[in-house]
N, C-alpha and C positions, 0 to 999 in steps of 0.2 A: 617844416617843409623843406625837402631837398631842392637844390638848384636843378633846373631843367637843362639837360644837354641834348640838343637836337642833332639828329643824324639824317642826312639825305644820301641814300645809297642807291645802287642799281648797276646794271651792266654798262659797259663802255658804249658810247654813242647814244645814250638815252636822253641826254640833255640835263643831267642832274646838276652840273656846274652852274648853268644858267638859272636853274630852279633855286639853288642855294643862294645865289646872288640876289635874286628877286626877294627871297625870304629875308635875307639880311637887310635889304633896303627897307622892308616893312617893319622890322623890329629893332633896328639899331644893332645889327649883328656883325660878327666877323667870322670869316670862313677859315676852318682848319682843314687842310687837304689830307686825305687818306689815300694817296696814290703812290705806289712804290716806284714809279718812274719819274713823276714830276718832282720827287724829292731831290733829284740830282741837278746840279748846275750844268748848263749847256745842253740839256736834253729837253728842249722846249717844243719843237714841232712834233716830234714823235710821241710826246706824252699829251698833246693837245692842251698844253698849259695855257690858262687864260691870259690874254694880253691885258695891258693896263686899261685899254678901252673897254674890253669885255668885263673887267672887274667893276666898272662904273663907280669907282671911289670906295668900294668895299675893301677893307683890309683883308689880306690873305696871309696865311701862315703855313709853314711846312712845305713851301715851294722853294726849289733851288737852294737848299741848305746843306746838301751833302756832296762830297767829292765823288764823281762817277768812277774814279779809279780805286776807291776804297769800299769794300763791302759794307752795307748798312743793314743792320739787323732789325727784326721786329721789336726787340726789347729796347733798342735805341729809339725807334720811332715812338714807342709807348712813353718813354721818359720825356722826350722832347715835346711831344704833342700835349702831354698832361701839363707841362710847364706853360705852354701857350694857352691852354684852356683856362688854367688858374689865373693867368695874367688878364685874360679877357673878362672873366668874372670879376676880378678885382677892379677893373675899369668901369664896372657897372653895365657891361654890354653882354650880348647873348652869343656864346660860341655855337657855331654850326659846323659840325664835322661833315665833310662831303668827299665821297670817293667810292671807288669800286674795288679796292684791295681788301678782300675779306679778312685777311690776317690782321691788317692794321685796324680795321673796324672792331674785330673781336678783341684785340688787345686792349681797347678802351671800354668794351662792354663787359669783358670778363677779366678781372684783375689777375692775370696769370703770373706765376712766379717763374720767370725765365732762367733764374739762377739755380733752380732746385736740382738740376742735373748738370754737374760740372763736366767740363770737357775731358775727354780721355784721348790723348794724342795717339796712343798705340792703336786703339780701335778705329779712330778716324783714318789713320794711315792704311790700315788693313782694307777698309772699304774703298778708299781712294785707289789703292792698287787693284782691287777687284774691278772697279769701274774702268780703269785704264786697260785692263786685260779683256774684259767681257762686254763693256759698253754700258751706256746710261740706261738702256731698256732693261738689261739683266739686273742692274743695280736696283731699279725701280721695282722689278718683280720680287726681288729679295725683301724689300720693304713691304710689298703687298702681302707676302706670306705671313708676316708677323704683326703688321699694323695696317689692315686694309683701309681704315678710315683716313689715316694720314696719307696713304698712297693715293687715295681719291682726291685729296686736297692739294697735293704737291705734284706739279708737272715733272715728268721724268727728266726734262732738260735742266731742271733746277737741281743739279747734282749736289751742291753744297747743302741744301735743306734735306734732300733724301738721305745723305750721309749722316746728318745731325739726328734725324729721326731714328735711323738704325743704331746710332751711337747711344741714344737715350734708352732704346729698348734693351740693348746688350748690357748696358751698365746698371740698369735699374730692374730689369725683368718685367717692366710695365710699359705698354705702348705709350707713345707720346700723346695720342688722342685720349687715352684713359686718364692720364695725369691732368690733362686740360679739363676734363669733365669734373674732376675733384676740385680743381681750383675755382670752378664756376660757382661754388657754394659761397664764396666770399661776397661781401656786400660792396656796393658801389657808393662813392661819395656824392653821386648826383643821380638824378632820375632821367634815364634815357627815353627820348621820344623818337621813334624810328619811322621814317617815311621812305618808301621805295618808289623809284620812278621807272616805268617800263612802257613798252609798246607791244603790239602784236608781233609775234616772232618774225614773220616775213618782213614787216616794216622795219623792225630793229636790224635785221640782217642787211637790208638795203641801206640803212643809215651807216652801218659798219663799213660797207663797201664804199659809200660816198666819203666817209671820213678818211679812208686810206687815200683816195684820189686827191682830196683836199690837202692832205699832208704832203703828198708828192708835189703838188702845185706850189705849196708854201715853202718848199726848199728842204725837204727831209734828206735828199741825197747830199746836198751841200752840208747840212748839219752833221751827218754821219762822217762825211769826208773830213770835216774840220776836227771832229772829236778824235778820229784816228791819226790825223796829222799832228794833233797835240799830244800824242803819246798814249792815248787810251787803247788798251789791247782789246782785240776782238773777243778774247776769252773772259773779259771782266764781267762781273755779275750784272752790272748795269746794261751791258751790251747784249744780254740775253733777252732783253725786252722785245716785244713784237715791234717791228718796224726797223729797229736797229740791227738785229741779227740778219734779217733778210737783205737789207741794203748793204751791210758789210759783205755778205756773200756776193752780191752784185759787184761791189768795188774790188773784190778779190778776183773777179772774172769767172766765178763759179756758176753764175746764172745771169740771164738777160734781165734788163729792167722790167720787162713785161712779166717774166716769170716771178721776179721778186714781188711785183705788185700783186699778182694773183695769190702768191703764198701769204702775203700780208693780209689780204682780204679773208682768206680761209682761216688763218690763225686768229684774226680779230673776231670772226664769227664764232669760232670755237671758244675763245675767251669769254665772249658774251654769254654763251650757253653755260660755261662753268660758273660764271659769276651768278647767274640766275639760280642755278642749282644750290650754290653756297648760301645765298641770302634767303632763299625760300625755306631753308631748314630752320630759320629763325622765325617763330610764329609771332614775335612781338612787332615785326615790321608790317605796317599798313601800306599796301601797294596802291599806287595811283597810275592809272592807264592814261598816258599823255594823249593818246588818240581819241579819248572820250571827250576831250575839251576842245572847243572850236578854235581857241586862240590862246597864246601864252598868258595873257592877263587873267583869264578865267581859271586856267590851270594853277597859276600862282596864288590866286585867291583861295582855291580849294585846298592847296597844300598849306597855306598860312592858317586857315581856319582849324585844320587838324593840329599842326605843329605848335601853334601859339595858343590855341584855345583849349587844347586837351593835353593832359599829361599822362594819359594811359591809352593803351591800344583797345579800340572798341571792336 
């Protein structure tokens, strides 16, 4: 029997963090975050990082463990998260991976070989120059022409990853997405049990809007101001995250706070939509509609019965 690795995934503002903590309390579990913003130190408010009170004594891993000034790759996440997972298993406890970053989740579901395509600095510099001359949208369109699957998964503002996908295609002749599908044939050292948390679309979008307002009340502007004052450049990979880039624009005097708030809400809703599209492509995820449960306790019970009592998707 393989060890069971539980995943609680879903769009932003769906309540998956609280659901994972409830689940951990029921089974003696520990949570391994799969969030590409919460990974960074000092980026607490804008990533909705759970507070010590919200964690309710449940150990959390892969939070605040990377320097926001240094790019952090999916392959680094995979290596670090797997070490955490193995350590949790070794303690006789249940690891629960929780997050909405699809690439992080897939890195644990599909043992990808991120080193198969070595870096080619000349190709990378060529596409960087292309981007500087023509813009991020034109760069993204160049990727869409040769690898539409990767283009659909990578936002055009994430220039570093767009260039990497173009580099892989140019150096191997094979789209990055096709290489990934070949890697998926490899076996996993554990049996994944995947639970997805969601709400009706309009309710989810309202929750996204409310989350933005809560972040602003909780001091997001002050957090971004402190990061910038500490030397973190607006162009850093970490600062491209939703919330940080809009507030940085406000602090540069390029937008009013109200305009930044509205842009954050739009971008958060768009993120939720992309996350749903990403996760729904995985037919192994069993979805739980949070609105169908009258209270958090009954929802927690339903999620636990599936995650702890079953080891396969029904």
